[in-house]
N, C-alpha and C positions, 0 to 999 in steps of 0.2 A: 743211790743216785741216778745212777743207769737207767734204772727201770722208770723211774719219776720223769726222766724228761722225754721218755719215749710215748709215755703213757701222754705228756701234754703236747709231743707232736701229732698222736693220732686224735686226738679232740681238734688239736687245729685244724687240721686235715678235715675232719669232721665237719666242724664248723663253718670252712670255706665252702665245702661242698653243699652246708644247708643254705649257705648265701649265693652260690651259684645255681644252686635250685630254685632257691626266691625271684634270684634276679629274670632266669628264664619265665617263671611262673607271671612275673609281673610284665614282661616283653609280652607275651602270649595273653595277657588281660586287656594288654594296651593295644594289641593288634585286635581283639575281640570288639573292642571298645571303639574304634576307627573302622571296622566293617560295620558296626551295628550304626554308625554316625551316615556311614555311606550308604545304607541299606534304607535309611529314614529319609534322607534327601532324595533318595531318588522315588520312596512310596510317596514323597510331599511332591516331588513333581507330578510324578502319575497322576496323584487326586487331583493337583489343579488341570492337570491336561483333562480329565474324567468331567469337571466340574464346567469347564469352559465348552466341551462337546454338548454336555447337555442342556447348558444355556441356549447354546446355537439352536440344540434341537428343537428347542422350548419355542425360540423366537420362528423357526420354519414352520413348525406347528400351527403359529398364527396366520394362516390363509385362506381367505375364502372373497368371493367377489359374487355380484350379481347385477345386472344388465340389462337394459332392453334395445330394440334394435335401432330406434331413432331416437333422437336426443329433442325433436322438436317435430311438428306438424304432423301429417299424415302422406304414406304413399306406399306403392309397392314396389317388390325387390322381386326381379326374374320375369318371365322365365329366359333363361341363359341356353346357350348350345354346349355349355363347358361347366363344370363345378368352379364356383366361385366360394372364397371365404367369405364368410358375414361377419362384419364389424359392428359390434354391439355398443353404438356410443353414449348412452344413455347408462351412466354407471351409476348405481345408487349405493354399493359398497364394494371397497376393495383393499381390505386388509392383507398387509402385506405387499402391498402394489405389484401382485401376479398378474393381474390383467390391464393389458396394454388397448385402449380403445381407440387410439389412433388421435384421438382429441387432443389427449394429454401430450402425447408426440406433436403434434402439430402446434401445439400452445408452448412447448419448449421450445420446439425451434424459431417462431415468430419474436420468442423474447431475445433469443440468441441474435438473429437478424436484427433487431432494435438496437442492439446491444454493440453490434458490431458498426450499425450506422451511427450510432454515437461517437463511437471510438473515432470512427473515420471523419466525421465531422470536428472532434476535439483538436485532430491534427492539421486542421484548416484554420489559422488563426493569424493575423495580422492586420495592423491597424497604422493607421499613421494621421495626425490632426497638427492645427498649429491654433494659437492661442486666440485668436479675436474671428468670432463668424462675420461680421462687419466692421465696417468704419475703423478707425486706428486709435490709438490711446495708450497709456503708461499705466502699468501694473506697481503698485508699492511706490516708496518703500514705506514697511512696516516694522515694528520692533521685535518681531517673532515671525518663524516660517508658515508661511499658510501653500496648502495645496493648491496647484495650478491646475485650471480647469479648462482644457483645450478643446474648445468648441465648432470649431470649423475640422469638422472629421469628413475626409477625402477617403478614408477605407476603414473597413473594421470588419473584416470579415471574421466569423464565429463568435462578434457581438462581445468580445473580452472585456472591451475601454467603454466605460461607461461616461457619457459627453458630459454628463449631468453633475459629476461627481469629478472625474478628472481620474479617476482609479481604474486601473487594468487589474481584473480578477482572474489567477491564471485556472482556466477550464481543468487541465490534466497534468500530471507531474512530468516535467519535462525541462530541458534546458532553454531556455528565451534568449532574446540578445535584444537590446534597446538603445535607442538614441536619442538627445535631447539637445537642443541650439537654444540659446536667450541673446535676443537683441538690447543691446544697451546705447546709451549716448550719454553727455555733458561730464559731470563731475561726481558721479555715483555710479558706484559699482554694480554690475549685472552679474546675477549668480543663480542658478538652477541646481538642487539637489535630487540625485535619485535615490530613493527610498522602497527598503523591501520592508513590507509592514513598517517597524518602528526602527527600521534599521538603515543606518544613512549609509549609502553605499560610495558612489561617486559625486564629484560637484564639477559642474562648468560654471568658471568664474573670469572675470574679467575686470579690470579698472580702468576706462578710458581716460587718456592724458589729455586727447580733445578731440572733439567730433564723435563717430559712431565706433563702438565695438561689437562683436559677438563672439561669444565659447557657446564650444561644442564638446558633447564627451560620450561615451557609448559602454553600453557592459553587456556582459552575458551571463545569465544567473542563474542556479537551479532552482528551481519551484515546484513547491508543492501543491496540487489542488488547493484553490480558495486563499492561495497565499497572492497578496495586493502588493501592484507597484504603482508608484506615483513621482512627480516630480514636483518638488518644493521649493518658492521663492526663498531664497539666501536672504535672513537677516538684514534690515536695512540695506538691500539694496533695490534697485528698480530695472523693469524690463518692458520693452515695448513692441508694441504689434501693428500692424497694418494691412492692408489688402493685399499687400506681398508677402506676407505669410513668412515671415524670417524667425518665429519663435515658435518653433515646433517639437513636438515629440512623438515616436514612432517605434513599436516593436512586432516582434513574430517570432513563433515557435519555430526552434531549429531542428528538435525531435523530441520525443517523447521517451521516456523512462519507466 
């Protein structure tokens, strides 16, 4: 009985030793697998870097140019009492843009100057106009809103306001300020609504109890280039203008964005 127990203990100890050896072996294999994965990742990154380098080399190798001295006409160059760099202006081939003829640089500079002029001009935006350019008369009432065309223009810097359509078109993205005033009389309401594109912004509105009334309002709007702003006559209202110019629409650019 004692011998049998001893044999079993020996077997158990042997099996435990085998299990420990197998566990250690599995751990070693796991470590080796992790190492192989890391090496594979490093090799892949190295390979990708090498591919990018070869692509760049291939691109850099595509360089060639050919040019003659004059781009137009004929004339002499020199002699000079010192060395000068010859600028070959008539470029017939310039693969890789390795050669700078000066003409390209000048054209680029001229384009940048024109862009700066345009930006500077676009920042100078202001207009002011009254409804009628001559005489006096009523506008409305109508059963729907209509765009009011302010024809008597006293200023239109930047030409952003169109006196033929009554629409102001933003030349650049920025914040603009607008003011409008409507004048009415009698027992019919006087109203004008500021619109950005098709969006109702604010209204200037007054109902006269007797005699004459005026209503005014203002708004500062963030506009994208191409956005349109106008004043529309409020439905079923009536406004009046004369040589006194008391129905008006004005606006200007505050700052670009």
